[in-house]
C-alpha positions in Angstrom: 81.7 110.5 86.0 79.5 108.1 87.8 82.1 105.3 87.6 84.9 107.6 88.7 82.9 108.7 91.7 81.8 105.2 92.6 85.3 103.7 92.4 86.8 106.8 94.1 84.4 106.2 97.0 85.2 102.5 97.2 88.9 103.3 97.2 88.3 105.8 100.1 86.3 103.3 102.2 88.7 100.4 101.7 91.8 102.6 102.3 90.1 103.9 105.5 89.6 100.3 106.7 93.2 99.4 106.0 94.4 102.5 107.9 92.3 101.6 110.9 92.8 97.8 111.1 96.0 97.3 109.1 94.5 94.9 106.5 91.4 94.0 104.6 91.0 97.1 102.5 93.2 96.1 99.7 91.6 92.6 99.6 88.1 94.0 99.6 88.9 96.5 96.8 90.5 93.9 94.5 87.5 91.6 95.1 85.2 94.3 93.8 87.3 95.5 90.8 86.6 92.6 88.4 83.1 94.1 88.1 84.5 97.3 86.7 87.8 96.3 84.9 89.0 93.7 82.4 90.9 90.9 84.1 94.2 92.1 82.7 93.7 95.6 84.3 92.6 94.5 87.7 96.0 94.0 89.4 97.8 96.9 87.6 95.0 99.4 88.6 94.9 97.9 92.1 98.7 98.3 92.4 98.5 102.1 91.5 95.6 102.6 93.9 97.2 100.7 96.8 100.6 102.4 96.2 98.8 105.7 96.9 97.0 104.3 99.9 100.0 102.8 101.5 102.4 105.6 100.7 100.0 108.1 102.2 99.5 105.9 105.2 103.3 105.9 105.8 103.3 109.7 105.4 100.5 110.2 107.9 102.2 107.9 110.4 105.8 108.6 109.5 107.1 108.8 113.1 105.7 105.3 113.8 107.5 103.5 111.0 110.2 101.0 112.1 112.6 101.6 109.2 115.2 99.1 110.5 112.9 96.2 109.5 112.7 97.2 105.9 116.1 96.0 104.6 115.5 92.2 105.0 112.0 92.6 103.6 113.4 94.5 100.6 116.0 91.8 99.8 113.4 89.1 99.9 111.1 91.1 97.7 113.6 91.4 95.0 113.8 87.6 94.8 110.0 87.4 94.8 109.8 89.8 91.9 112.2 87.8 89.8 110.4 84.4 90.3 106.8 85.4 90.3 107.4 87.9 87.5 108.3 85.0 85.2 105.0 83.3 86.3 103.0 86.3 85.4 104.4 86.4 81.9 103.2 82.8 81.4 99.8 83.0 83.1 96.5 83.7 81.3 94.9 86.8 82.8 91.4 85.4 82.4 91.9 83.2 85.5 93.4 85.9 87.8 90.0 86.6 89.5 89.7 82.9 90.3 93.2 82.9 91.8 92.4 86.0 93.8 89.2 84.5 95.1 90.7 81.2 96.2 93.6 83.1 97.9 91.2 85.3 99.9 89.2 82.3 101.1 92.3 80.3 102.1 93.7 83.3 103.9 90.5 83.9 105.9 89.3 80.4 106.7 92.1 77.9 106.3 94.4 77.8 109.4 96.6 75.2 107.7 97.3 77.5 104.7 98.1 80.4 107.1 100.4 78.1 109.1 102.2 76.9 106.0 103.0 80.4 105.0 104.0 81.6 108.5 105.8 78.5 109.8 109.2 79.8 108.7 108.4 83.4 109.3 111.2 85.9 108.8 111.3 89.2 106.9 113.3 87.7 104.0 110.6 85.1 103.4 107.8 87.5 104.0 109.2 89.9 101.5 109.6 87.1 99.0 106.0 85.9 99.4 104.3 89.2 99.9 105.8 90.9 96.9 105.9 87.8 94.7 102.4 86.6 95.4 101.2 90.1 95.2 102.2 90.2 91.5 99.8 87.3 90.8 96.9 87.7 93.3 97.2 91.5 94.0 96.7 91.9 97.7 98.9 90.2 100.3 99.2 92.7 103.1 98.2 90.4 105.9 101.3 88.2 105.4 103.5 90.6 107.3 101.0 91.5 110.0 101.4 88.4 112.1 105.2 88.8 112.2 105.1 92.5 113.0 102.5 91.9 115.7 105.0 89.5 117.3 108.0 91.9 117.3 106.2 95.3 117.8 103.7 96.2 120.5 102.4 99.5 119.3 99.4 99.4 117.0 100.6 102.5 115.0 104.0 101.0 114.5 102.5 97.7 113.2 100.2 99.4 110.7 102.7 102.1 109.6 105.5 99.5 109.1 103.2 97.1 107.2 102.2 100.1 105.0 105.9 100.7 104.2 106.3 97.0 103.2 103.2 97.2 101.0 104.3 100.5 99.4 107.4 98.7 98.0 105.4 95.6 97.1 103.0 97.6 94.9 105.7 99.9 93.6 107.6 97.1 91.9 104.5 95.9 90.1 104.1 99.1 88.0 107.3 98.8 85.8 106.7 95.0 85.7 103.2 95.4 84.2 104.5 98.2 81.9 107.0 95.7 80.5 104.1 93.3 80.2 102.4 95.8 77.8 99.7 97.0 80.2 98.6 100.6 79.7 96.3 102.5 82.0 95.9 105.5 79.8 92.4 104.6 78.7 91.1 104.6 82.2 93.3 107.4 83.7 90.3 109.4 85.1 89.1 106.4 87.1 92.6 105.7 88.3 93.0 109.3 89.4 89.7 109.2 91.3 90.8 106.0 93.1 94.1 107.5 94.0 92.5 110.6 95.5 90.0 108.4 97.3 92.8 106.3 98.7 94.7 109.2 100.1 91.6 110.7 101.8 90.8 107.3 103.2 94.3 106.9 104.7 94.1 110.4 106.3 90.7 109.7 107.8 91.6 106.2 109.0 94.8 107.4 110.7 92.8 110.0 112.6 90.2 107.6 113.9 92.4 104.5 114.3 92.1 104.4 118.1 88.3 105.1 118.2 87.1 102.0 116.3 86.1 98.6 117.8 88.4 96.4 115.8 86.8 93.1 116.8 83.4 93.9 115.3 84.9 95.6 112.3 87.2 92.5 111.6 84.2 90.1 111.7 82.3 92.3 109.2 85.3 92.5 106.9 85.7 88.8 106.9 82.1 88.2 106.0 82.2 90.8 103.2 85.4 89.4 101.8 84.1 85.8 101.9 81.0 86.8 99.9 83.1 88.8 97.4 85.6 86.0 96.9 82.9 83.4 96.3 81.3 85.7 93.8 84.6 86.0 91.9 85.2 82.3 91.8 81.6 81.5 90.6 81.6 84.1 87.9 85.1 83.0 86.6 84.1 79.3 86.5 80.7 80.0 84.9 82.0 82.5 82.4 
């Protein structure tokens, strides 16, 4: 029960962060998960947990979701699933933590990488990259935020609509990993604890969203994510 309680608490905290800021929670969680799960289980378990986190975030902010933006994202996502799904079936899972760590560092500290991804920003491309890359590296929520921040002015709408996008991105991973032969039955108690924690975190984060100093929290999140990403890379390389 210790592992279940610990991972449930981590899921709660990271889901709360995502509900307040709009990103960072999923990346933080997946950076911690290699310490608890085999590499082949990291992204599937993360997908189920984040599906609960984002679905509940949509539910708790239902009136703020801009549903009209979902169709082009959805169409781009289908293409991303097709292409990156093929990559997944031919990629050794041992190196997934390395890929996740490198992706997090590039996203946080390499403006050129962010510019390259966002240069041709539109919802078709964002859906393609966010859902497709998510199959390989797990957490890609920030990809849509810059676009949404440019077309929406309300913080609740930005976070709620981003959560809708991520709900679909994580949802499509589950049948894909099932086809890949991944089974979560052996760790179902841990998964259930993380799902419950994620929902509670979404509820709390939605209630306190306007009371938190985002600037200080964002700096803390970036520092934590950097340390976690470096640790993932070092452990994978030295293993």
